[in-house]
C-alpha positions as CSV (number, residue, x, y, z in Angstrom):
1,X,257.5,-52.0,242.4
2,X,255.5,-51.6,245.5
3,X,253.0,-54.1,246.8
4,X,249.5,-52.7,247.4
5,X,247.3,-55.0,249.4
6,X,244.6,-54.6,252.0
7,X,241.6,-56.2,253.6
8,X,238.7,-54.5,255.3
9,X,239.0,-54.4,259.1
10,X,235.2,-54.2,259.4
11,X,232.7,-55.5,256.8
12,X,231.8,-52.8,254.4
13,X,234.8,-50.6,255.4
14,X,237.2,-49.7,252.6
15,X,240.5,-51.6,252.8
16,X,243.5,-49.8,254.1
17,X,246.2,-49.4,251.4
18,X,249.7,-50.4,252.4
19,X,252.4,-50.0,249.8
20,X,255.7,-51.7,250.7
21,X,258.7,-52.0,248.5
22,X,260.1,-55.5,247.8
23,X,263.0,-54.8,250.2
24,X,260.6,-53.6,252.9
25,X,258.7,-56.9,252.5
26,X,261.9,-58.8,252.9
27,X,262.6,-57.0,256.1
28,X,259.0,-57.4,257.4
29,X,259.2,-61.2,256.8
30,X,262.4,-61.4,258.9
31,X,260.9,-59.1,261.6
32,X,258.0,-61.4,261.8
33,X,260.4,-64.3,262.3
34,X,261.6,-62.5,265.4
35,X,265.0,-61.5,264.0
36,X,266.8,-58.5,265.4
37,X,268.0,-55.6,263.2
38,X,271.6,-57.0,263.5
39,X,270.5,-60.5,262.4
40,X,268.5,-59.0,259.5
41,X,271.4,-56.9,258.3
42,X,273.6,-60.0,258.1
43,X,270.9,-62.0,256.4
44,X,270.3,-59.3,253.7
45,X,273.9,-58.1,253.6
46,X,272.9,-54.5,254.4
47,X,274.1,-52.0,257.0
48,X,272.2,-52.1,260.3
49,X,271.3,-48.4,259.9
50,X,269.6,-49.3,256.6
51,X,267.5,-52.0,258.3
52,X,266.5,-49.5,261.0
53,X,265.4,-47.1,258.3
54,X,263.4,-49.9,256.5
55,X,261.7,-50.8,259.8
56,X,260.8,-47.2,260.6
57,X,259.4,-46.8,257.0
58,X,257.4,-50.0,257.4
59,X,255.9,-48.9,260.7
60,X,255.1,-45.5,259.3
61,X,253.3,-46.9,256.3
62,X,251.4,-49.4,258.4
63,X,250.5,-46.8,261.0
64,X,251.9,-48.9,263.9
65,X,254.1,-48.1,266.8
66,X,256.4,-51.1,267.0
67,X,257.8,-54.0,265.0
68,X,255.5,-56.6,266.6
69,X,252.4,-54.6,265.5
70,X,254.0,-54.3,262.0
71,X,254.4,-58.1,261.8
72,X,250.9,-58.7,263.0
73,X,249.4,-56.2,260.6
74,X,251.5,-57.7,257.8
75,X,250.0,-61.1,258.4
76,X,246.4,-59.7,258.7
77,X,246.8,-57.9,255.4
78,X,248.2,-60.9,253.7
79,X,251.5,-59.3,253.0
80,X,253.5,-62.1,254.8
81,X,252.8,-65.6,256.0
């Protein structure tokens, strides 16, 4: 089941909708901790290529260009701590 959360960026503006899978949320939490793809793949027992695909998917869904922006947006949207 995907998580659908969002907060308005500007008062009165409709909230953006970000739908991440539970696994993408796991990856995003670890990205936000500053972990590399290699470290994340060991932590989650997945192939590094799988982690890269999750990170790309997360960035695409969030409309950001790098993993730092994804982590920041995840915090702002309340997806991660």
